[in-house]
C-alpha positions, 0 to 999 in steps of 0.5 A, a space after each residue: 500499500 505504501 508503494 501505491 502512495 509513493 507512486 501517486 506522489 511521484 506522479 503528482 511531482 512529475 505533473 507539478 514539474 511539467 506544469 511549472 516548465 510548460 504552463 500554457 502548453 500543459 495547463 489544461 491537462 495537469 488541471 485534469 490530472 490534479 482533479 483526478 488525483 484528488 479522486 484517487 486520494 479519497 478512494 485511497 483514504 477510504 481503503 485505509 479507514 476500512 482496514 483500520 489504517 491511520 491516514 498518512 501522506 495525503 496529497 489533497 493540499 498539493 493537488 488542490 493548490 495546483 488545481 486552483 492555480 491552473 483553473 485561475 490562469 485559464 480564467 475558469 472563475 467558478 472552478 478556481 474559486 471553488 477549489 480555493 473554498 475547498 482548500 480554505 475549508 480543509 485546511 483553514 482550521 490550522 493554526 497561525 499562518 497556515 490557516 490564514 493562507 488557506 482562508 485567503 485563497 478565495 480572496 486571491 482568485 477574486 483579486 487575480 480575476 479582478 472581480 472587484 464587486 465580488 471582492 467587496 461583497 465577500 464576507 470579511 472574516 473575524 479577526 484572529 484571537 491572538 496576535 503574533 502567530 501569523 494569523 494576521 496574514 488573512 487580515 492583511 490580504 483582506 485589507 489589500 483585496 478590498 483596497 484594490 477593489 475600492 481603488 478600481 471602483 473609484 473610491 480612493 479614500 477608502 482604498 487609502 484607509 485599507 492601506 493604513 489597515 495593511 500597514 498597521 498590521 504588517 509589523 505583527 507578521 515580522 516573526 511569523 513563519 509559513 511551512 517552516 519559512 519566513 514567508 509571511 513578512 514578505 507577503 505582507 510587505 508584497 501586499 503593502 507595496 502592491 497596493 500603495 504602488 496601485 494608489 500612487 499610479 492612480 494619482 499619477 505618481 508614476 515614479 513612486 508607483 514604479 518603485 513600489 511595484 518593483 519591490 512587490 514584483 522582486 518579493 513575489 519572485 522570492 516567494 516562488 512560482 510552484 505555484 505562485 502563492 499569491 497567484 502571481 502577476 506582480 511583475 506584470 502589474 509593474 509592466 503596466 505602470 511602466 507602459 502608463 509612464 511611457 517607459 516601453 523598453 523597460 516595460 518590455 523587459 518586465 514582460 519578458 521576465 514575467 514570461 520567463 518565470 511563469 510562461 505565457 498567459 493571457 495576461 502576458 499576451 495582453 501586455 505584449 499587445 499593449 506594448 505593440 500598440 503603443 509602438 504602433 505595431 498594430 498587426 503584432 498588437 492584433 496578434 497578441 490579442 487573439 493569443 490572449 482570447 485563445 488562452 481565455 477560451 475556457 474562461 467562464 464569467 470572467 472578462 479579459 483582465 487588464 494590467 
C-alpha cells in the first residue's frame, strides 16, 4: 500500500514540474490530472479507513493548490473559486499563518480575476484571537484586496484607509513563519507595496508607483512560482505601470521576465498587445490580442483581465 502512495506522489510531482516548465502548453492537461488525483486520494483514504489504518501521506493540499492555480490562469472563475474554497475549508482551521493562508485563497482568486464587486461583497472574516502567530496574514490580505477593489471602483479615500490597515498589521507578521519559512513578512510587504503602488499610479505619481511595484515584483519572485502563492502577476502589474509612464523598453523587459518565470498567459499576451500598440505595431498588437483570447477560451464569467 505504501508503494501505491509513493507512486501517486511521484506522479503528482512529475505533473507539478511539467506544469511549472510548460505552463500554457500543459496547464489544461495537468488541471485534469490534479482533479483526478484528488479522486484517487479519496478512494485511497477510504481503503485505509476500512482496514483500520491511520491515514498518512495525504496530497489533497498539493493537488488542490495546483488545480486552483491552473483554473485561475485559464479564467475558469467557478472552478478556481470553488477549489480555493475547498482548500480553505479543509486547511483553514490550522493555527497561525497556515490557516490564514488557506482562508485567503478565495480572495486571491477574486483579485487575480479582477472581480472587484465580488471582492467587496465577500464576507470579511473575524479577527484572529491572538496576535503574533501569523494569523494576521488573512486580515492583511483582506485589507489589500478590498483596497484594490475600492481603488478600481473609484473610492480612493477608502482604498487609502485599507492601506493604513495593512500598514498597521504588517509589523505583527515580522516573526511569523509558514511551512517553516519566513514567508509571511515578505507576503505582508508585497501586499503593502502593491497596494501603495496601485494608489500612486492612480494618482499619477508614476515614479513612486514604479518603485513600489518593483519591490512587490521582486518579493513575488522570492516567494516562488510552484505555484505562485498569491496567484502571481506582480511583475506584469509593474509592466503596466511602466507602460502608463511611457517607459516602453523597460516595460518590455519586465514582460519578458514575467513570461520567463511563469510562462505565456492571457496576461502576458495582453501586455505584449499593449506594448505593440504603443509602438504603433498594430498587426502585432492584434496578433497578441488573438492569442490572449485563445488562452482565455475556457473562461467562464470572467472578462479579459487588464494590467
